[in-house]
Every structure is written in C-alpha cells, then in structure tokens.
C-alpha positions in Angstrom: 83.9 93.8 119.7 84.9 96.3 122.8 88.0 98.3 122.0 89.7 96.1 124.9 88.7 92.8 123.4 90.4 93.9 120.0 93.8 94.8 121.4 94.0 91.8 123.6 93.9 90.3 119.8 95.9 92.1 117.7 99.0 94.0 120.1 100.8 96.2 118.7 104.3 96.4 118.4 104.8 99.2 120.9 102.6 96.9 123.4 104.6 94.4 125.8 102.8 92.1 124.7 104.5 91.8 121.9 107.1 88.6 121.1 108.9 90.6 118.7 110.9 87.4 117.8 107.9 85.7 117.3 107.7 88.4 114.6 110.2 88.5 113.4 110.1 84.7 112.2 107.9 85.8 109.4 109.9 88.5 108.3 113.3 86.6 106.7 115.2 90.0 105.6 115.1 91.1 109.0 118.6 89.1 110.9 118.4 88.1 114.3 120.1 91.1 114.9 117.4 93.6 114.0 119.3 94.5 110.6 118.4 94.7 107.4 119.7 91.4 105.0 119.4 92.7 101.5 120.3 89.0 99.8 116.0 88.0 102.0 114.4 90.9 100.9 111.5 90.2 98.1 112.7 92.1 94.6 109.4 93.0 93.2 108.3 96.0 95.0 112.4 97.2 94.5 111.6 96.8 90.5 108.6 98.4 90.8 109.8 101.4 92.6 113.4 101.4 90.2 110.9 101.7 87.1 108.5 104.9 89.0 109.0 108.5 87.9 108.9 109.9 90.7 112.2 110.8 91.1 112.7 109.4 95.2 111.0 106.0 94.7 113.2 105.8 91.5 116.7 106.7 93.5 115.5 104.6 96.3 114.9 101.1 94.6 118.1 101.7 92.2 119.8 101.9 95.8 118.7 98.8 97.0 118.8 96.9 93.1 122.6 98.0 94.4 123.0 96.8 97.7 121.2 93.1 97.1 123.5 92.8 94.1 126.6 93.2 96.3 124.9 91.5 99.1 124.6 87.9 95.9 121.3 88.5 94.9 122.6 88.9 91.0 118.8 88.9 89.8 119.5 92.7 90.2 122.7 93.7 88.8 121.2 91.8 85.4 117.7 94.8 86.3 120.6 97.5 87.0 122.4 96.0 83.7 118.9 96.2 81.9 117.6 99.7 82.9 121.1 101.5 81.9 120.3 99.5 77.8 116.6 100.8 77.6 117.1 104.4 80.0 116.3 107.3 77.9 119.1 109.9 77.5 117.5 111.8 80.4 121.5 111.8 81.8 120.4 112.9 85.6 118.8 109.1 85.2 121.7 107.9 84.0 124.1 109.2 86.2 122.2 107.7 88.7 121.4 103.9 87.3 125.4 104.0 86.9 126.3 104.8 90.0 123.9 103.0 91.4 126.0 99.5 89.8 129.2 100.4 91.5 129.8 97.1 93.5 128.7 95.4 89.9 132.0 93.8 89.7 131.3 91.4 86.4 132.8 91.2 82.6 129.0 91.8 82.0 129.0 95.3 83.8 132.2 96.6 82.4 131.9 95.6 78.7 128.4 97.4 78.8 129.9 100.7 81.3 132.9 100.1 78.2 130.2 100.2 75.0 128.8 103.4 76.6 131.8 105.0 76.9 131.6 104.4 72.9 128.6 105.1 72.3 127.7 109.1 74.1 130.3 111.4 72.4 131.8 113.6 74.7 130.0 117.1 75.4 128.7 119.5 78.2 125.7 117.4 78.2 127.0 113.9 78.9 129.9 114.9 80.7 129.3 113.7 84.0 127.8 110.7 82.6 130.4 109.9 81.2 132.4 111.1 84.2 130.4 108.6 86.4 130.8 105.1 84.0 134.8 105.8 84.6 134.3 106.4 88.1 132.9 102.8 88.7 134.7 101.1 85.7 137.8 102.6 88.1 136.6 101.0 91.0 136.8 97.4 89.6 138.8 94.7 89.8 142.1 95.4 87.7 141.2 92.3 85.3 138.1 93.8 84.3 139.3 96.8 82.9 142.4 97.0 82.3 142.4 95.7 78.9 139.0 98.1 77.8 141.0 101.3 79.7 144.3 100.4 77.4 141.9 100.3 74.2 139.8 103.3 75.2 143.7 104.9 76.0 145.1 103.9 72.2 141.7 105.0 70.7 142.5 108.2 68.4 139.2 108.8 68.2 138.7 110.4 71.9 139.9 113.2 72.5 143.1 113.7 74.3 141.9 115.0 77.4 139.3 111.9 77.6 142.7 109.1 76.6 144.2 111.2 79.5 142.0 110.5 81.8 141.7 106.6 80.8 145.6 106.8 81.0 144.5 108.4 84.6 142.7 105.6 85.5 145.4 103.0 84.9 148.6 104.4 86.1 146.3 104.8 89.8 146.2 100.7 89.2 149.5 100.5 88.4 151.0 102.1 91.4 148.6 101.0 93.9 148.6 97.5 92.8 152.5 97.7 94.0 151.5 99.7 96.9 152.7 103.2 95.5 
C-alpha cells in the first residue's frame, strides 16, 4: 500500500479532511464545545491511576476521581472513601486523598473524616494530615459538620489547641451564616 493510499483511508487529526465533529461523536466525554465532561468519562483507567505507586499517576487519578464525583459520579466518591480507609499510614498519600474528597458533601464522607480526626493522634508527623481533614470538613455544608465539630470541641481527649481549631471552624460558620 502506498503512503498516499494509506493517508486517504486513515486521515490524521491535523488533516483538513478530518471532520472533528464526526470524530467526537465517538467520544461522549467531550462536550460539543470541546470541554471534558467528567460525568461521562470512563472510570476504569482512572481507578488504575489512583492505585498507582507512581506519585504523578496517583495524584492525577485522585484529581479526576474528585472531579467525577463533583459532577455526579457517586461511585468515584465511594472509591475515594474506600481508598482513604485502606491507605497505610503514608501521610502524604492520605493528605492527597483527603484533598481529593473536597466537594463530596455527603454524611458518609463527613463521618469518615470525623472518625479520622478521632483515630489519628496529633503529632509532628500527622499534623498536616489532620489539617487537611479539617479543611475538607470545613468546606462542607453546616448541617453535615456542626454536630461533629461541636462534639470534638468538647472532647477533653483532644489538646486545648485542637479543641480551639474545632471551635474556630464552628465560629467561622456562625459568622458566615449570618453574613458577618
């Protein structure tokens, strides 16, 4: 087969004879405007990335799972919850997973993160992780987190500094709710 004949049978994307709209009909996760729609993106390859030992692949997979969850793919959020539960005490990985959970505004997610605050003892090693968990929780709707933070703020098993952090989240919410 000559090169000219091959080019006519298999046009390349840069070729002016390629109809981009026709090519994109087979790619449902690209919108008509040319944007990525995470709600339509196939999840299998993303799950493999999220399980990768390669840090770049891992982070890419988690970010995509977070985006998919925010766009209505509840199974992506469930996978992130399970990944956090099954992650060893690799604090950097746990921070990345927790950060990817921002936007999963569900009671099971809030409950899991509150259980993490109770399970993990604060130390120099875990402080950044606990801060990431508090940050994700504080971004959730008030009805999901107020009782949890109130309980933690009154729990004497936490240091006064940690209880102050929990109270600060509650006070910030109070001021925001009243528009102050």
